[in-house]
Steps between C-alpha positions, in 0.01 A plus 500: 500500500239324708748446784589870501135602529442241774793645697370856455149407614633305800720794602195728477311281746319238292485160666692202361175305487378755243815540290671163547868425552781702341663224299289222357224358708153417382325751273268734682217714368723805548780355283259395227326841489834682508630294208187569295516875573870514408444301183203692370592839643870519412623217279207478258500872407879489453468202267251686277766747387597420139844659507749620754408858411175451686689441824633856508204606713571228755856630536358830624316311774826327587685830532225649715515194725876533537476867594218427745714230665792742518288768666359254754849375577637849551209601723508187719877449520562751785236330716651155438848624581380668818314187614746228398840673532593367849440138393653536153822654630564202724478223238581639155817366341594717205703238315583137555772411251544128439519256209125524435564828318586297189151346494338842517736648244425216259127562523543875449735460203277241337193722542660786308663308215194474277 
C-alpha cells in the first residue's frame, strides 16, 4: 500500500527525496506518516466492526468507487486512443502462443478452485 501511494505521489510531481524509493529503501517521514494515516484512518475503523454485517456500508463505498473509476475511464479513453494510437498500432502483438500458456492457465485454474 505504501509503495502504491509513493508511486502516485511521485507521478503527481513529488520529489523522490520527499517520498523515498518505490521498493524498499530507508524509511522516510512521508512513508511513516502515510502508514500511520492508513492504519488509523482505514484499518482501525474497519477492525472495530463486531460482525460482518457492519461492513455493508463499506461495500457501498466500494461500489461508488468502481463506478467512479468506470466513468473516468470512459471519459479519458478517447483522448488516450487519439494520443497513443500511432505508437500502439506499431508494436502491439495480440497473441503470442507458446508453452508458457500452461503456466498462466495453472495459475488461473488454481485461483478459481476454492
